[in-house]
C-alpha positions in Angstrom: -1.7 0.6 -25.4 -2.4 0.5 -21.6 1.3 1.1 -20.9 0.8 4.9 -21.5 -1.5 5.3 -18.5 0.6 2.9 -16.6 3.7 5.1 -17.1 1.7 8.2 -16.0 0.7 6.3 -12.9 4.2 5.4 -11.9 5.4 8.9 -12.6 2.6 10.4 -10.6 3.4 8.2 -7.6 7.1 9.1 -7.8 6.5 12.8 -8.1 4.0 12.9 -5.3 6.3 11.0 -3.0 9.1 13.5 -3.8 6.8 16.4 -3.1 6.9 17.6 -6.7 3.3 18.8 -6.5 2.9 20.4 -9.9 4.5 17.5 -11.7 2.4 15.1 -9.7 -0.8 16.9 -10.6 0.2 17.2 -14.3 0.9 13.5 -14.6 -2.3 12.6 -12.7 -4.2 14.7 -15.2 -2.4 12.9 -18.1 -3.2 9.6 -16.4 -6.9 10.3 -16.3 -7.0 11.6 -19.8 -5.0 8.7 -21.3 -7.0 6.2 -19.2 -10.3 7.6 -20.4 -9.2 7.7 -24.0 -7.7 4.2 -24.0 -10.5 2.6 -22.0 -8.4 2.0 -18.8 -11.1 3.8 -16.8 -14.8 3.1 -17.5 -17.5 5.6 -16.6 -18.0 3.7 -13.3 -14.3 3.8 -12.6 -14.0 7.5 -13.4 -16.9 8.2 -11.0 -15.2 6.3 -8.2 -11.9 8.1 -9.0 -13.6 11.5 -8.9 -15.3 10.7 -5.6 -12.0 9.6 -4.2 -10.3 12.8 -5.3 -13.2 14.9 -4.0 -13.0 13.3 -0.5 -9.3 13.9 -0.3 -9.9 17.5 -1.4 -12.5 18.0 1.3 -10.1 16.7 4.0 -7.2 18.8 2.6 -9.3 22.0 3.0 -10.0 21.1 6.7 -13.8 21.6 6.9 -15.0 23.4 9.9 -17.8 20.9 10.7 -16.6 17.8 12.5 -19.5 15.8 11.1 -18.4 16.5 7.5 -14.9 15.5 8.3 -16.1 12.2 10.0 -18.4 11.3 7.1 -15.8 12.2 4.5 -13.2 10.1 6.3 -15.6 7.1 6.5 -16.6 7.4 2.9 -12.9 7.6 1.9 -12.1 4.6 4.0 -14.8 2.4 2.5 -14.2 3.5 -1.1 -10.4 3.1 -0.8 -10.7 -0.4 0.7 -13.2 -1.4 -2.0 -10.7 -0.3 -4.6 -7.8 -2.0 -2.8 -9.8 -5.3 -3.0 -10.8 -4.6 -6.7 -14.5 -4.5 -5.8 -15.1 -1.4 -7.9 -15.6 -2.4 -11.5 -14.4 -0.7 -14.6 -10.6 -0.6 -14.1 -8.6 -2.3 -16.9 -5.7 -3.4 -14.8 -2.7 -4.6 -16.9 -1.9 -8.3 -16.6 1.9 -8.6 -16.4 2.3 -12.3 -15.6 -0.4 -14.9 -15.9 -0.2 -18.0 -13.6 3.5 -17.8 -13.2 5.2 -20.4 -11.1 8.6 -19.4 -9.8 9.6 -22.9 -8.7 8.2 -26.4 -8.3 7.5 -25.6 -4.6 5.5 -22.4 -5.2 1.9 -21.7 -6.0 1.4 -20.1 -9.4 0.4 -16.5 -9.3 -0.7 -13.7 -11.6 0.7 -10.2 -11.3 -1.1 -7.0 -12.4 -0.2 -3.3 -12.8 -3.2 -2.1 -10.9 -4.8 1.3 -11.5 -7.5 1.0 -8.8 -5.3 0.2 -5.7 -2.7 3.0 -5.9 -5.1 5.9 -6.7 -5.7 6.7 -3.1 -2.0 7.0 -2.4 -1.6 9.2 -5.5 -4.2 11.7 -4.4 -3.4 11.5 -0.7 0.3 12.1 -1.2 -0.4 15.1 -3.5 -2.5 16.6 -0.7 -0.7 15.5 2.4 2.8 14.2 1.3 4.8 16.8 3.2 3.0 15.7 6.4 3.8 12.1 5.9 7.3 11.8 4.4 10.8 13.2 5.1 9.8 13.9 8.8 12.7 11.9 10.3 16.5 11.8 9.8 18.0 9.1 7.6 19.6 7.6 10.7 16.4 7.5 12.7 14.5 6.1 9.7 17.0 3.3 9.1 17.2 2.3 12.7 13.4 2.1 13.0 13.1 0.2 9.8 15.9 -2.1 10.7 14.4 -2.9 14.1 11.0 -3.7 12.6 12.4 -5.8 9.8 14.6 -7.8 12.2 11.5 -8.5 14.3 9.6 -9.7 11.2 12.4 -11.9 10.1 12.6 -13.5 13.6 8.9 -14.1 14.0 6.8 -13.8 10.9 9.1 -15.9 8.6 9.5 -18.8 11.1 5.8 -18.7 11.8 5.0 -18.8 8.1 7.3 -21.9 7.8 5.7 -23.5 10.8 2.3 -23.1 9.1 3.7 -24.6 5.9 2.9 -21.4 4.2 6.6 -20.7 3.4 9.5 -23.0 2.5 13.1 -22.2 1.8 13.4 -21.6 -1.9 16.2 -19.3 -2.9 16.0 -17.9 -6.5 16.6 -14.9 -8.7 14.1 -15.1 -11.6 14.5 -13.0 -14.7 11.4 -11.0 -14.0 12.7 -9.8 -10.6 13.2 -6.2 -11.6 9.6 -5.9 -13.0 8.3 -7.5 -9.8 10.4 -5.2 -7.6 9.3 -2.0 -9.3 5.6 -3.0 -9.2 5.8 -4.2 -5.6 7.5 -1.0 -4.4 5.5 1.6 -6.3 2.1 0.0 -6.7 1.9 -2.3 -3.7 4.0 -1.1 -0.8 3.5 2.7 -1.3 -0.2 2.2 -1.9 -0.6 0.1 1.3 1.6 2.2 3.5 0.0 5.5 2.6 -3.4 4.1 3.3 -2.9 1.8 6.4 -0.2 3.9 8.1 -0.4 7.4 6.7 -4.2 7.6 6.6 -5.8 5.0 8.8 -3.3 4.7 11.7 -2.6 8.4 11.9 -6.3 9.3 12.1 -7.0 6.5 14.6 -4.2 7.8 16.8 -5.8 11.2 16.8 -9.2 9.7 17.8 -7.6 7.4 20.4 -5.3 10.1 21.9 -7.4 10.4 25.0 -6.6 6.8 26.0 -3.3 5.9 27.7 -2.5 3.3 25.0 -4.1 5.2 22.2 -1.2 4.9 19.8 -0.9 1.2 20.3 -4.7 0.9 19.8 -4.3 2.7 16.5 -1.4 0.4 15.5 -3.4 -2.8 16.3 -6.6 -1.7 14.6 -4.8 -0.6 11.5 -2.7 -3.8 11.5 -5.9 -5.9 11.8 -7.4 -4.0 8.8 -4.2 -4.6 6.9 -4.4 -8.3 7.6 -8.1 -8.6 6.6 -7.3 -6.8 3.3 -5.1 -9.8 2.5 -8.0 -12.3 3.0 -7.7 -13.6 -0.6 -4.5 -15.4 0.5 -6.4 -17.3 3.2 -6.5 -17.1 7.0 -2.8 -18.0 7.5 -1.9 -15.0 5.3 -4.3 -12.8 7.2 -2.5 -13.7 10.5 1.0 -13.2 9.0 0.0 -9.9 7.4 -1.5 -8.6 10.7 1.7 -9.3 12.6 3.6 -7.6 9.8 1.2 -4.7 10.0 2.0 -4.3 13.7 5.7 -4.0 12.9 5.1 -1.5 10.1 2.9 0.5 12.4 5.6 0.5 15.1 8.1 1.9 12.6 5.6 4.6 11.6 4.9 5.5 15.2 8.6 5.8 15.9 9.4 8.1 13.1 6.0 9.8 12.2 7.1 9.3 8.6 6.3 6.7 5.9 9.9 5.9 4.8 10.6 3.5 7.7 7.5 1.3 7.3 7.9 1.5 3.5 11.5 0.2 3.8 10.5 -2.5 6.3 7.5 -3.6 4.1 9.5 -3.7 0.9 12.4 -5.4 2.7 10.2 -8.2 4.0 8.6 -8.7 0.6 12.1 -8.8 -1.0 13.3 -11.5 1.4 10.1 -13.4 0.9 10.4 -13.3 -2.9 14.1 -14.1 -3.2 14.6 -16.7 -0.5 11.2 -18.4 0.2 8.3 -19.9 -1.8 6.4 -17.0 -3.4 3.6 -16.2 -3.0 3.2 -19.4 -0.9 4.0 -23.1 -0.8 1.9 -25.6 -2.8 
């Protein structure tokens, strides 16, 4: 029964990414109604969701008072990160695979269709999507994403193997397409909208008076991205931080989310298909 709100979530993310504002708002409304009726969102979860939407709405209306903007941005950051790390109770995330082991070399893992993690991306894309996507040509986007992905394949993958976090383990499991859809829509889009489209972009504005302000924004947002993966252990934090720097560079080069999204999903794709996933035993 939870598949109905899950379908509305996927449709809402797709429509908001494609700048279909009315359809995105309609499917978001259906998501909240279905989620409430079916118990996907508890009263606590609904309160957190309403607060999240309210903060985005305040920023969309560009308040005249800088203090209000700052406080709203801080509140939105804390709440979004809490939902990213599943610290806000009351969301009935759908368990897709439970303790699945892809090979004898890989750690078992569970995969969820999360409702809490992508809500920020859904609301933020509805409000600010045109400012974050389709801002670079296809050629520029592919070049920036290709450069960043090549850098990742040459440094992050070998480092992960050196740390015994990754091993060569080519495979094509039957659940690949479910993993790919979930990873692209619910993981990569959610993370890139928050860490690049929201955090890095706002930090770059705050740091613009410094000579290396944009690089400071890239490094701080990358460090936050790495720490958000703390559940995977310190090696994963380090690898995710390095990856975040490359994603941030792709965003800085294009001012658009397509390049870091392609790079992010591309790295995850290589990791899943050719190396131990999520990590070595």
